[in-house]
PLY file of the C-alpha trace (Angstrom):
ply
format ascii 1.0
element vertex 329
property float x
property float y
property float z
element edge 328
property int vertex1
property int vertex2
end_header
-30.00 -291.69 -55.91
-26.67 -292.98 -57.21
-24.19 -291.16 -59.39
-24.89 -291.52 -63.14
-22.45 -293.64 -65.12
-21.59 -290.88 -67.59
-20.69 -288.44 -64.80
-17.95 -290.79 -63.55
-16.58 -291.27 -67.07
-16.60 -287.48 -67.57
-14.59 -287.02 -64.36
-12.04 -289.61 -65.56
-11.76 -287.82 -68.91
-11.08 -284.51 -67.11
-8.43 -286.22 -64.96
-6.81 -287.68 -68.08
-6.72 -284.23 -69.72
-5.15 -282.73 -66.57
-2.37 -285.35 -66.57
-1.76 -284.84 -70.31
-1.38 -281.09 -69.79
0.97 -281.67 -66.85
3.30 -284.07 -68.68
3.24 -281.90 -71.83
4.23 -278.92 -69.67
7.07 -280.86 -68.01
8.49 -282.02 -71.35
8.16 -278.57 -72.90
5.54 -279.51 -75.51
2.91 -277.24 -73.92
3.40 -273.49 -74.22
2.45 -270.97 -71.58
2.67 -271.15 -67.78
3.75 -274.43 -66.21
0.83 -276.75 -65.43
0.77 -278.36 -61.99
-0.23 -282.01 -61.46
-3.88 -282.63 -60.52
-4.61 -282.74 -56.81
-7.47 -283.79 -54.61
-10.12 -281.21 -53.89
-9.86 -279.49 -50.53
-12.52 -280.32 -47.96
-12.89 -276.58 -47.38
-13.86 -276.02 -51.02
-17.64 -275.63 -51.03
-17.98 -275.42 -54.80
-19.60 -278.29 -56.66
-20.23 -278.91 -60.35
-21.66 -281.57 -62.64
-21.59 -281.62 -66.43
-24.35 -282.98 -68.66
-23.36 -283.76 -72.26
-25.60 -284.64 -75.19
-25.40 -288.32 -74.23
-27.02 -287.46 -70.89
-30.12 -286.27 -72.78
-30.67 -282.95 -71.05
-33.20 -280.64 -72.69
-34.72 -277.18 -72.54
-38.49 -277.37 -72.35
-40.95 -275.17 -74.20
-41.68 -273.35 -70.94
-38.03 -272.33 -70.51
-37.13 -274.92 -67.86
-33.98 -277.03 -67.84
-34.73 -280.76 -67.82
-31.91 -282.75 -66.22
-31.69 -286.55 -65.96
-32.50 -288.01 -62.52
-33.42 -284.49 -61.33
-36.33 -283.34 -63.48
-37.38 -279.89 -64.60
-35.53 -277.00 -62.99
-36.66 -273.38 -63.23
-34.02 -271.12 -64.76
-33.68 -267.33 -64.57
-32.22 -266.75 -68.02
-29.62 -263.99 -68.39
-29.78 -264.14 -72.20
-31.23 -266.21 -75.05
-29.09 -269.06 -76.35
-27.84 -268.31 -79.90
-27.81 -272.01 -80.84
-28.62 -275.45 -79.49
-26.28 -276.25 -76.56
-23.95 -279.24 -76.75
-23.48 -279.50 -72.98
-24.45 -277.81 -69.74
-22.57 -277.55 -66.46
-24.52 -276.95 -63.26
-22.35 -275.15 -60.68
-22.93 -274.40 -57.01
-20.59 -271.72 -55.67
-19.45 -271.09 -52.10
-22.38 -268.72 -51.51
-24.91 -271.47 -52.25
-25.96 -270.05 -55.64
-26.59 -272.33 -58.62
-25.58 -271.49 -62.19
-26.09 -273.29 -65.51
-23.27 -272.77 -68.02
-24.06 -273.83 -71.61
-21.63 -274.63 -74.40
-22.92 -273.35 -77.75
-21.40 -272.72 -81.15
-21.59 -269.05 -82.11
-20.69 -267.47 -85.42
-19.51 -264.06 -84.26
-17.58 -262.33 -87.04
-15.00 -259.53 -86.97
-16.02 -255.98 -86.14
-15.72 -253.18 -88.72
-12.16 -251.91 -88.99
-11.21 -248.66 -87.30
-8.00 -246.69 -87.56
-7.22 -246.12 -83.89
-4.50 -248.00 -82.01
-3.89 -247.73 -78.29
-1.27 -248.58 -75.72
-2.41 -249.25 -72.14
-0.42 -248.71 -68.95
-2.02 -250.47 -65.97
-1.65 -249.08 -62.47
-3.18 -248.68 -59.03
-3.76 -244.92 -58.84
-5.60 -245.19 -62.16
-6.66 -248.64 -63.29
-5.62 -247.95 -66.88
-4.04 -245.01 -68.66
-4.39 -244.98 -72.45
-1.93 -243.52 -74.92
-4.52 -241.00 -76.14
-4.59 -239.42 -72.66
-7.71 -241.09 -71.24
-7.52 -242.31 -67.66
-9.78 -245.03 -66.24
-10.35 -244.65 -62.49
-9.60 -247.60 -60.24
-12.96 -248.63 -58.67
-11.37 -250.60 -55.76
-14.36 -252.91 -55.25
-12.83 -254.87 -52.36
-11.62 -251.76 -50.52
-15.12 -250.25 -50.66
-16.62 -253.40 -49.11
-13.94 -253.97 -46.44
-16.00 -252.48 -43.61
-19.00 -254.75 -44.24
-16.71 -257.74 -44.83
-14.78 -257.11 -41.59
-18.03 -257.04 -39.62
-19.24 -260.30 -41.19
-15.92 -262.06 -40.59
-15.88 -261.01 -36.93
-19.38 -262.42 -36.53
-18.22 -265.68 -38.16
-15.24 -266.02 -35.83
-17.51 -265.81 -32.77
-19.73 -268.73 -33.84
-19.10 -272.23 -32.51
-17.55 -274.63 -35.00
-20.00 -277.10 -36.47
-23.08 -275.08 -35.44
-25.86 -273.97 -37.78
-25.19 -270.36 -36.79
-21.63 -270.69 -38.06
-22.89 -272.19 -41.34
-25.20 -269.21 -41.86
-22.42 -266.76 -40.98
-20.08 -268.50 -43.44
-22.65 -268.13 -46.23
-23.00 -264.44 -45.41
-19.24 -263.90 -45.79
-19.21 -265.91 -49.02
-22.03 -263.81 -50.46
-20.11 -260.59 -49.80
-17.05 -262.01 -51.56
-19.21 -263.24 -54.44
-20.82 -259.82 -54.85
-17.40 -258.16 -55.00
-16.15 -260.67 -57.57
-19.31 -260.38 -59.70
-19.19 -256.58 -59.67
-15.51 -256.53 -60.61
-16.01 -259.07 -63.42
-18.96 -257.13 -64.85
-16.97 -253.87 -64.81
-13.93 -255.49 -66.45
-16.13 -256.93 -69.21
-17.65 -253.51 -69.94
-14.29 -251.72 -70.04
-12.58 -254.36 -72.20
-15.51 -254.52 -74.62
-15.47 -250.72 -75.03
-11.71 -250.66 -75.74
-11.90 -253.50 -78.27
-14.83 -251.85 -80.04
-13.08 -248.47 -80.38
-9.57 -249.56 -81.41
-8.05 -251.78 -84.09
-4.92 -252.73 -82.14
-4.32 -252.95 -78.39
-0.90 -253.17 -76.74
-0.32 -253.83 -73.03
2.67 -254.43 -70.82
3.40 -258.05 -69.89
3.18 -257.59 -66.13
4.26 -260.27 -63.64
1.08 -260.16 -61.56
2.06 -263.27 -59.58
5.25 -261.55 -58.43
3.47 -258.31 -57.56
0.94 -260.37 -55.59
3.72 -261.28 -53.15
4.60 -257.70 -52.28
3.09 -255.29 -49.76
0.69 -254.14 -52.50
-0.79 -257.64 -52.87
-4.34 -256.75 -51.81
-4.53 -253.74 -54.12
-3.02 -255.71 -57.03
-5.52 -258.57 -56.68
-8.37 -256.10 -56.16
-7.53 -254.41 -59.48
-7.88 -257.62 -61.51
-5.15 -256.93 -64.09
-4.77 -260.55 -65.21
-8.51 -260.97 -65.86
-8.60 -257.68 -67.76
-5.67 -258.62 -70.02
-7.17 -262.06 -70.64
-10.49 -260.46 -71.64
-8.74 -258.08 -74.02
-6.84 -260.95 -75.60
-9.75 -263.28 -76.29
-12.09 -260.47 -77.38
-9.46 -259.16 -79.80
-9.06 -262.64 -81.26
-12.84 -263.08 -81.45
-13.52 -259.76 -83.21
-10.53 -259.62 -85.54
-8.48 -257.08 -83.59
-4.72 -257.05 -82.97
-3.48 -257.71 -79.44
0.16 -257.80 -78.34
2.17 -257.71 -75.14
5.23 -255.56 -74.59
8.14 -256.92 -72.58
8.00 -256.14 -68.87
11.65 -255.06 -68.78
11.22 -252.26 -71.32
11.97 -248.86 -69.67
8.62 -247.34 -70.63
8.67 -244.88 -67.69
12.24 -243.73 -68.35
12.14 -242.99 -72.09
10.79 -239.73 -73.49
7.99 -240.56 -75.92
8.68 -237.34 -77.89
12.42 -237.63 -78.63
13.25 -241.19 -77.50
15.99 -240.19 -75.02
16.29 -242.39 -71.93
16.17 -240.05 -68.93
16.91 -242.63 -66.23
14.89 -244.26 -63.45
12.42 -242.23 -61.43
10.74 -242.85 -58.06
7.07 -243.79 -58.00
6.24 -240.57 -56.17
7.27 -238.57 -59.26
4.10 -238.39 -61.38
5.27 -235.72 -63.89
8.71 -234.92 -65.28
10.42 -232.77 -67.89
12.70 -234.29 -70.53
16.20 -232.83 -70.24
16.83 -233.24 -73.98
13.74 -231.73 -75.63
12.02 -230.00 -72.69
8.69 -231.85 -73.09
6.64 -232.09 -69.90
5.31 -235.64 -69.46
2.64 -237.22 -67.33
4.38 -240.37 -66.09
1.56 -242.82 -66.94
0.56 -241.23 -70.27
4.20 -241.23 -71.37
4.49 -244.94 -70.46
1.33 -245.74 -72.41
2.68 -243.92 -75.49
5.93 -245.86 -75.25
3.96 -249.12 -75.00
2.08 -248.12 -78.14
5.33 -247.37 -80.00
6.93 -250.66 -78.89
3.85 -252.65 -79.87
3.75 -251.06 -83.32
7.46 -251.74 -83.79
7.07 -255.43 -82.98
3.98 -255.80 -85.18
5.30 -253.93 -88.23
8.87 -255.22 -88.07
9.27 -257.93 -90.76
5.93 -259.64 -89.91
7.63 -262.97 -89.31
10.13 -262.74 -92.20
13.91 -262.89 -92.05
15.25 -259.59 -90.72
18.99 -260.25 -90.85
20.61 -260.67 -94.31
22.17 -264.01 -95.14
25.90 -264.75 -94.89
28.00 -263.69 -97.90
31.66 -263.59 -98.86
33.55 -260.42 -97.96
34.28 -258.01 -100.76
37.82 -257.17 -101.91
37.84 -253.81 -100.14
36.51 -255.06 -96.78
38.81 -255.62 -93.84
39.42 -259.16 -92.63
42.08 -261.56 -91.44
44.91 -262.75 -93.61
44.74 -266.20 -95.14
46.64 -268.71 -93.11
46.70 -266.52 -89.99
46.21 -268.41 -86.74
0 1
1 2
2 3
3 4
4 5
5 6
6 7
7 8
8 9
9 10
10 11
11 12
12 13
13 14
14 15
15 16
16 17
17 18
18 19
19 20
20 21
21 22
22 23
23 24
24 25
25 26
26 27
27 28
28 29
29 30
30 31
31 32
32 33
33 34
34 35
35 36
36 37
37 38
38 39
39 40
40 41
41 42
42 43
43 44
44 45
45 46
46 47
47 48
48 49
49 50
50 51
51 52
52 53
53 54
54 55
55 56
56 57
57 58
58 59
59 60
60 61
61 62
62 63
63 64
64 65
65 66
66 67
67 68
68 69
69 70
70 71
71 72
72 73
73 74
74 75
75 76
76 77
77 78
78 79
79 80
80 81
81 82
82 83
83 84
84 85
85 86
86 87
87 88
88 89
89 90
90 91
91 92
92 93
93 94
94 95
95 96
96 97
97 98
98 99
99 100
100 101
101 102
102 103
103 104
104 105
105 106
106 107
107 108
108 109
109 110
110 111
111 112
112 113
113 114
114 115
115 116
116 117
117 118
118 119
119 120
120 121
121 122
122 123
123 124
124 125
125 126
126 127
127 128
128 129
129 130
130 131
131 132
132 133
133 134
134 135
135 136
136 137
137 138
138 139
139 140
140 141
141 142
142 143
143 144
144 145
145 146
146 147
147 148
148 149
149 150
150 151
151 152
152 153
153 154
154 155
155 156
156 157
157 158
158 159
159 160
160 161
161 162
162 163
163 164
164 165
165 166
166 167
167 168
168 169
169 170
170 171
171 172
172 173
173 174
174 175
175 176
176 177
177 178
178 179
179 180
180 181
181 182
182 183
183 184
184 185
185 186
186 187
187 188
188 189
189 190
190 191
191 192
192 193
193 194
194 195
195 196
196 197
197 198
198 199
199 200
200 201
201 202
202 203
203 204
204 205
205 206
206 207
207 208
208 209
209 210
210 211
211 212
212 213
213 214
214 215
215 216
216 217
217 218
218 219
219 220
220 221
221 222
222 223
223 224
224 225
225 226
226 227
227 228
228 229
229 230
230 231
231 232
232 233
233 234
234 235
235 236
236 237
237 238
238 239
239 240
240 241
241 242
242 243
243 244
244 245
245 246
246 247
247 248
248 249
249 250
250 251
251 252
252 253
253 254
254 255
255 256
256 257
257 258
258 259
259 260
260 261
261 262
262 263
263 264
264 265
265 266
266 267
267 268
268 269
269 270
270 271
271 272
272 273
273 274
274 275
275 276
276 277
277 278
278 279
279 280
280 281
281 282
282 283
283 284
284 285
285 286
286 287
287 288
288 289
289 290
290 291
291 292
292 293
293 294
294 295
295 296
296 297
297 298
298 299
299 300
300 301
301 302
302 303
303 304
304 305
305 306
306 307
307 308
308 309
309 310
310 311
311 312
312 313
313 314
314 315
315 316
316 317
317 318
318 319
319 320
320 321
321 322
322 323
323 324
324 325
325 326
326 327
327 328
């Protein structure tokens, strides 16, 4: 069975979009992180995907099956009902050999009812998130809890002969463990981010450089926490439900400033988890104090001028103001 004509044209359209994003990023027209040029897929990448648009004439049968051109009816284990007629579907096979159908539908989700609470969030490794109201979210450490089983499966994979069917089965076993860890982490992040967006009207987080932290000795713990995915979920859910989301600069001394009096007390080692302000005598939990400072900084940026002109315009100096003499060099 040959490749359908529309699948090749769809691949060329994706390639064209990738080159447009790359050149727009190089010239500075595209905001956000720099986009890399498209590259050939690695032979070690086991993932495969094909997209069916409306022109491909896919359909959902009355019995709940997915009818695909040149394939036929495929049984689907639905995770939820579709809110509207899909415009396209992408069939994906991951590294663990599992197949997924991802539909594109138009939803009319409106904003949530307004609430008065605002929250600042300090992300960490001891606690995944510390909120400005004092709540602490424990770090589940999904990969660390599965390391023993994963180590055993990887040792079994390394003992299998290359190219053998035993090695292929061992590879799938390792991929399934990784997939289970990723699925569990993603589900937990969705639940936590949805709860925060539902309870608060404005969310402020620190703009962490996760890519830089991923090159340190804490790389495994940083990637296991999933900070980037969590912040991305908060951002798009806030935009979807009419909430306010903002990032605070990563160079702000949130751990050094007293959230009660505003005095900067100086840098502190990571081993110091609680400290007393020398100016006002307030005893601070390090992470809660940082979260409160993030909340204050986020409010300041949001309420300050709201995009208007902050500085007054230029004007002539008054008669009583100091200045240079006329004709002075």
